[in-house]
C-alpha positions, 0 to 999 in steps of 0.5 A: 390253518395250524393251531399251534403258533409259531414264530413269524419274524424277530425284529430287533426293534429298539436299542432298549427294552420294548416296553409297549405294542398295539396293533394298529387298524391298518394291520400294522404294528407301533412299538414304545421303547426305553431308547425314547422312540417309537417304530410302526411296523408294515403289517404284511411285510413287518419292515419299518415303516416310521421311527417316531422320535421327540419324547425326552423320555422312555416311551411307555405306552401306544396305541393306534387312533384313527386317520392313520394317526399314533398316540404315545405315552411317555415317562416325561409325562406327557402324551402325544399324537403321531402323523402314521405316514410323516412321522411328526407330533402332530399334538402334545397332550400335557398335564399329567404329574407323572409317567404316562403309563398307559394308553388307549383309544376312545370314542372310536378312535377319535379321542384319547385316553391316557393314564399315569403314575400320578394316580389319575386318567384322563380323557382328551379331545383334540389336546384338552383333557376334558375328564380328569379321572381321580380316586385311585390311591396309588399309580394307574398302570392300565386304562381302556373303554368299553363299547358302551364308553364306560372307561375302565382303569387299572392302579397299584391300588389293586383295584380296578375302577369303572367310570361313567361321565368323569365319575367312578360307579363301581369299584372292582376287587379281587386282585391281591397286588397291582394291577396292571393292565384291562383290555376288553372281550369282544366274545364274552362281552366285559372285560379282563385284567392281570396282575403282579399277583399273577392272576387273569381276571373275567369281569362283566361290562357291569364290573361282576367278577366271573372268575379268576385264572391263574396265568404266570408264576409271576408278574402278568404285565399285559394282556391282549385280546383278539377279535375272535377272542384268543387271549395273549398274556406276557410277564416277568417269567418270561413267557408269552401265553395263550389262552382260548375266549374262556381262559383255557390255557393254549400255548406257552411260547418262551422268550429270552427275556422280559416279556412287558407288552403283547397285541393281537393283530388284525389278522390273528397274530400276536406281537410281543415287545421284550426286554432284549430290544425285539419285536417278535411276531407269532402265527399259526397259519403255517405260510407265515411261519418263518424259515426254520434256520430262524426258529432255530436262533430264536429257539437258542436265544431261549436256551443259551439264557443263564439262569443264577443256581439261587432262582432254581434253590440253590439245589446240588447238582448231584440232588437234580434229576437226570435229564432222563426225566424228560423222556416223560410228557409233561403234565402241563403246558409251560411245567418247569424241570431243572435237570442235571446233564451228563456233564454235570451242569444244570439245565431248565426245561419248559414242557410245551404242550402244543409241541409236545416236548420239553424244550431248554430255555436255560442254564444254571451257571452259578454251581449250585454247590457254592453259596450265593455269596460266592457267586453274586457279586458287585463291583467286586464285592460279594453279596448272599443276594443280588437283585436286579432293581427296574426302578426310574427306567433304569437296571440297577443292581442292589447287592443284600447281605444277610445280618445288614439292616434292610433299611440301611441297605436300601437308604444308602442304595438310595444314595449311590444312585441318586434315587428319590427318597420315596423309594426307601421302604418300597425297597426295605420291604422288597429285600425283606420280602425276597430275602424271605427264609432269612432270619436277619442276622442270620445266614442264607436260607436253604429255600430260595424263590422255587420258580426259576423264570420268575425273575423273582429277585426283580423290583418293580415300582408299585409291585409288592408293598406300596410305598409309603408315600405314593408319588409321581414319576419315577424321576419327577423333576428333570426329565433326563437327569439324575437329580431329585430332591429328596422326600421323607424327613430323613436325617443326615444318616440312613433312616427315615420314619419307618412303620415297625414297633420302634417307630411306633414307640416314636411316635408315641413318644413324639406325641407325648412331648406335644403335651405332657409337662417336663415331669411326665416326660421321660429323659431320653425322649425318642422321635422318630430317625430323621427328626431332631428335637428341642426342648425347654422346661416346660415340655419336651416337643419336637419340630421335624427337617427335611435333612436327606439331599444330593448335593452332586445332583444340585449343582449339577442342575444348578450349573445345567440352568446358569447362562439361560434367559433368568438364570444368571450365574457369574463365574465367581458366584459359582466359585462362591457356591461351590464353597458353600456347598463343601461345607454343608456337605461336610460338616456334620455340626453345622455350628462348627463351621461358618459360611460367608456373607459371599457365599450365601450372597451367590445363594441369594442372588440364585432366587431371582432365577425364573420359577420354572429353573429356581426348584434346585435354589429351593432344594439348597436353601432348605440345607442353607437354613439349617446352618446358623448363619444361613438362618441368620443371613435369610431372616434379614433377607426377607426369605418369607416372601419368596417362599410365600410367593412360591407355595403361590405358584402352580404349576402352569406358572413355576415348575410343579417341585417348587411348593413342595420344596418351599414347604421343604424350607418352611419346615426346615426354618424352624431349626433356628430361632432367627427364621423360626421368629419370621415364620412365626410373625407371617403365620397367618399368611403362610398358613393360608397358603397351606391351607389352600394348598392341602385343598389340591395337594399333589401326593409328594406334597403331603409330608412336607405339608403336614411337617411345616404343619407341625412345626408351626403347632410345637412352636406356638405350642413353645410360647415363642413370641405372641401367643397362641390364640383361637384364630392359631388354632382355627388356621392349624386345625382347618388344615389338619382336618383337609389333611386327615380327611384326604387318603393320603399314603404318608404316615408321616404325614398323618402323624404330623397332623395329628400331632398338630392337632394335640399341640393346639389343645395345650394353647388354652382351654378356649383352643382345647374346646376349639380343636374338640369340636373340630373335624380333627377329632372325629378323624383322630377317633375314625384313625384310632380304630382302622388306621396302622397301629402306627396311626392309631397309637397316635391318634388314640392319644389324640382323642384322649387328649380331646 
């Protein structure tokens, strides 16, 4: 048998990216794709056995189970069990709050492990989650089980964790970026992991670090280990890499696209899932090699791919070495050279140690004598940089010009593509990093990413800089639509609270405004972008509102639900609703416009919709409450009861987004005195519900929860209505302590909670003493010493006050 792997078969398996492949116990293969299907392939003939249809969104993960069953995980937030012969779905595993991005057999194939963007992993027996593994601070991308039953999880928080009996028993540190996958090593024992940091790490079964191997020049998406110890890895650099059991490099096999997933089959062959929709199988058995013509077709696919000039540094063709340098052998498998051909074009070649030759892996299509700004276009507009963004399951192009504000560019990109606002800092930081070498405000750098194969102009969620506020699936509310209620207290203009020096000063001023007198307050109080302030004669204290909105998405979702059981929407009401949205959308200053009773009654009628379908109504309501007539109308129509009910519903009784949206409505209700009075009159019952939510809040709930809490605290510090007393202080401090004592990723939420504590201290000397003796003081002390500059500055202010 040869020691060189060569192509056995190319299978055009799916209409979109093949995101996952796995070996089956019977020797076959199962693949899952962004086309929302999975497919089973015969181990010998590599022909399709059955197609698994039934997920509402992308199939992100697949594995084989005992008893001829298949398990799949999907971006529809569910996992499913299928009969391999009939293709029928026999069980649905519901409970995750985000994309089920990893799946593995457990307990001999009789149970299933899943992991998700909701930051948890779960162990399932039948259709019941018998263990929920909580503790990671970011998405959990990979999961597996050691022979002794220990569960391993890999997370975007850079950690690998070991779990026994549902509890974490070890944190494995070493990776410096998102950990994408873990695989059991049957020869060496223990396990191996791969990461966006490009490395492969070996660990003992107890979680001790053994060694680190630089594996790829880009994100390493997947790893698999065969029963004889051969290791396969695949990554963003469009290669499959094969390794010995000890990590010795064996072979690099270039692909025409990103290698999302790898699997080592029962017969020792290796399968890959690629971004071009193909499943490819490679073998070292000459009897199973593909025909030379088929191998030539595969190599032509690889060599004909195009690589932008900026990805090879924008070097002038005349400065490149001639193709003659390829007469010299490479120094290592996978080495890359960019050369000048006799015709004056530029090509990229990669050294194959197995074949002892240079293989062409792409053409440099842009003329390197021209700048990227002359080449990169989106919809007819040229940009200095064009990035391929893999976000919320779709490829989108993001254009950026040197000198533009990265956060402004990111915000406009979010609005254009109806994306979740939580991605703002991710995208902005990605722009800053990948336009590295560019002095913002200056021109493009002379140097660009050095590796032409890494795709380093590509953005992957949870890779690189973690988001400020971790969240669940990229499309948590719709399953299939593009409408996502916007996150973060963003203004109607581009913004959101950005963790830089300017926002640090803003946070300090916001805190100072919570407890200083007007005389000591600067005349122009700085507040975070996205917050508006209201001032009184004693102190300048700011409320925070949620103002970023996707009106088109809201209407689309309302019309999708209209007419369903429990969701009436008469034609006349539809017209009134549309005209109201036009007013809200097109009026920058709500006080200059008028909402009629007919329009407001149409919106109020929708609040009677079923709990599973009412979430876009609440998203609309939060914007109506910012309008003075909208606030007056709903103050008279008992909006507090509606919101209190929504706060009480869990995901089993209503839509998972209900509580988050109700909290945003409460925060926005402080804009006008009419609704503010209603909220303050009912503060005890509302804060009681908020406290209950804080005991098990989802990541996306922390920020609106903290904003609502802060607004209550600010309003009471202004002495509006009945004066605040010790009972109010205890209610607010109890919730603030829950926020400050949890691993909350959102800096905004932490700052809001700290400001709420500061406000309590202004109520009276008695309330200050209560705050000083509460757990909040200890949390503030800890944050002042160990948090980011921005949080630390606010925490220090609270320390000084208490």
